[in-house]
Residue, then its C-alpha position, 0 to 999 in steps of 0.5 A: x514551457x521553457x524559461x521566459x523572463x520579463x524585465x520591468x524597469x523605469x521608462x527612463x532606462x528602458x532603452x538601455x535595458x533593451x540595448x543590453x538584451x539585444x547585445x546579449x542575444x537573449x531570445x527568451x527575455x522581454x522588457x517592459x517599462x513603467x512610467x517614470x513617476x519617481x515614487x509619486x506614487x510608488x509602483x505596486x505589484x498590481x501595476x507590475x502584474x499588468x506589465x508582465x509579458x505573456x507566459x513569463x516564468x520569472x520577473x526581474x524588477x529594476x528601480x529605486x524610490x519608484x518601487x516604494x516598500x514593495x514587499x514580497x510578490x503576491x500569490x500567483x506572481x512568477x518568481x521575482x527578483x527586485x534589484x533595488x538601487x540606492x540611486x537610479x543612476x547606479x544602473x548606468x554609472x558606478x556609485x563612486x562616479x555618481x557620488x563624486x558628481x553629486x559632491x561637485x554640485x551636479x544635476x544628473x540626467x540620462x539619455x532617457x530623461x533628456x528625451x522629454x526634458x521639457x515634459x519633465x520640467x512641466x511636471x516639476x511645476x516650472x513654467x517656461x522661462x522660470x526654471x533657470x533661477x531655481x536650478x541655479x539655486x541648487x546646481x552648479x552644472x548638468x552632468x549627462x551620464x551618456x550610455x550611447x543609446x541616444x545619438x541626440x542626447x548631447x544636443x538635447x543636453x545643450x538645449x536644456x543647459x541653455x534653458x536653465x542657464x547652467x554649464x553642462x558636460x557629458x560623461x561617457x559611461x556606456x552600457x557595461x555597468x548595466x549589462x554586467x548587472x543584468x548578465x549576473x542577474x539573468x544567469x542567477x534566474x536561469x539557474x533558479x529556473x533550472x533548479x526548480x525544473x530539476x526539482x519538479x522533474x525529480x519530484x515527478x520521477x519520485x512520484x512516478x517511482x512511488x506509483x510504479x512501486x504501488x502498482x507493482x505491489x497491487x499486481x503482486x497482490x492480485x497475482x497471489x490471490x487464490x480466491x475469486x473474491x480476493x481477486x475481484x477485490x484486488x482488481x478494484x483496489x488496482x483500478x481505484x489506485x491508478x485511476x481514482x474513478x467516482x464509479x467502479x463496477x465489475x460485471x461477471x460473464x456466464x459460461x458462454x462469455x456473455x457479460x451479465x448486465x442485469x445490475x447495470x444502469x440502462x444507459x451503460x448497456x447501450x454503449x457496451x463493448x461488442x464481442x470484437x472490441x476490447x473497450x468502450x467509452x462510458x456515456x459520460x465521456x469521463x470513463x471507460x469499460x474494458x473487457x477482461x479476456x483470457x484465451x479468447x473467453x470473456x471472464x467479465x467487464x470492468x467499468x470505471x467512470x467519473x475519473x478524477x482527471x478525465x483529460x487523461x482518459x486516453x492514457x488511462x485507457x491504454x494502461x487499463x488495456x495492458x492490465x486487462x490481461x493480467x486480471x484475466x489471468x488472475x481470475x482464471x487461476x482463481x477459478x482453476x484453484x477452486x476446481x482443484x480444491x473441489x477435486x482435492x476435497x472430493x478425493x479427501x472425502x473418499x479417503x476419509x470414507x474409505x478410512x471410516x469403512x476400513x476402521x468400522x469393518x473390523x469390529x463389525x466383522x468380529x461382532x458378526x463372526x462371534x454372533x454366527x458362532x453363538x447362533x451355531x452353538x445355540x442351535x446345537x444346544x437346543x437339539x441336544x435339549x430336544x433329544x434329551x442328550x444335553x449333559x452338565x459338562x456340555x451345558x457348562x461349555x455352551x454357557x462359557x462360550x456364550x459368555x466369551x462371545x457376548x463379551x467379544x460382541x460387547x467389546x467391539x460394539x463399544x469400540x465401534x461406538x468410540x469410533x463413531x464418537x471420534x468421527x463426529x469430533x473430527x469436525x469442530x462445530x462452528x458453534x463453539x461453547x462460550x469462552x470463560x476464564x480459567x488457569x492453564x496450570x490447574x487444567x494441565x494438572x487436572x488432566x495429568x491427575x485424571x490419567x493417573x490410574x492408567x499409569x503405574x506409580x512412578x512409571x512416568x515422570x511429569x514436568x510442568x513449566x507454567x506460571x501458576x497465575x497464567x489465566x486464559x479467556x479461552x475454551x478449557x474443554x478444548x485445552x483438556x481434549x488436547x492435553x488428554x490426547x497428547x498424553x494418552x498417545x505418549x502412554x499408549x504408543x510412545x512408552x509401549x514396551x517400556x517401564x519408564x518415561x518422561x513427559x514435559x510440558x512448557x508454556x510461555x506467554x506474552x501479551x498476544x501469543x501463547x506457546x506450549x511445548x509438549x515432549x516425551x522421550x518415548x519411541x518417537x516417530x518415523x519420517x512418514x509418521x511424522x508427516x501424517x500424524x494429523x491425518x484422520x485414521x492414521x495410526x502406528x498401532x492398527x490393533x488398538x489405535x483409531x487414528x483419530x486422536x491427533x486429527x482431533x488435536x489438530x482441529x481443536x488447535x487450528x479451528x477452535x483455538x485459531x492457532x497452529x500445531x507442528x510436530x518436530x523431530x527431536x533425537x528421541x521421543x516426540x515434540x509438538x509445538x502449539x501457538x495460539x493467540x491470546 
């Protein structure tokens, strides 16, 4: 709706105001007049409201004492400017001209007043024939400010002068003062209206930009989701953000693309969109149903009902139809990702089983070979005993061989037991032991002390940078296993073939996060080993290593402690950085 101005003025100047509006050619300005009661009683806002032209966007009120103490417009009133004059005559004549006439004892009149001068005298309480004496007591002359809107004004002035028997004169003033006043006021109101419109347009533009940014953020979240439940949550958030429905439902589809409606109320099922339709209106008429389709196959149905602004349902539906393709793509991507993850899990499980079989085969094969050799030698010894040909050196040789084979079998069975235990520890149970308080520095020093028998005196220099008073509410057993495996790896692999080495452990903690840096100056890792260090059954020492220690460390840090561990690449040695939430 454009600018529409209502000018409200006293009936005595209505003709002058209307003439100015016509002269300026303002098609969007309409004039209305209130009775000339001269403040008895004053015009209030309710009387003015009744005079407002239909559809007006602004109001201009002209008057003087007739307006009274009007104050601010009430709520629901259009933006209003009140041009309150000291004298009503200032609307048609300059203040100096009015003041001069009053000093000369003039009684001032306008064409509008003269048009019904007899009625005005009657309202003032003058009976016909009695007004002359009263007027002569306070007025020397009658002065007409002639605006030129009423050709009969001079004759009416003459009749009024004869009635009160006072000389009269006419001062032509024209419409220029009033026209200038109105032009300036209307221009100001137009400018204010344009500013309001610009501000509203800018606010709408900013809101639209904010809405677009919000939609883009929701779409970005939708596209980035990798799990189907995350996609469904993002779809609901998107539709609730855009349409503010009172009811939201997402119905899945079976492999044949048929919508599963078992949980849908019966009155919705009656209006479901058909296979060839993209949408349908809800029974209430205040919402819609949109099919989510990807490459011709239905993936689900979105139902939104009781929209916050149902009058915009057509626009909302068009937007929802445009979003349906993105929703379908996101759903299909999530399902494809789940299938790929399942394939990767099967492949990883196969690789893990192959690794377990390979690691178990070696000690089992050694045990079988030793047992076979022991069985063969025992058979020979039994034959010698039966034939009474067993000599003392032969018995001694058999016993020595049996002892060696038994030791070999025992050692490999113990290694097999270690492999089984390590394999069991690869999966950290969700039923974790309860947390308890402990001091991390004491835990580190306890682990170093427990491994001292494995290290020749002075062969490894340990440096620990950790506050004595650093207390954690965590799992001390997990920390002990992590530190034991890190140090054992350095002793077994990093310092292999070396007489000396150094290990540094540095801990820093703030209010929310603990960081632990573990370093040694050993042989270090190749690029391939660094990339696979946390893989199960990966080892750089196939003779003695199981390849399970660092995988156990990774599982403990990430699953039990909820943190992260990375392997760095210093110039020499290894560097592990661990971060866990406190």
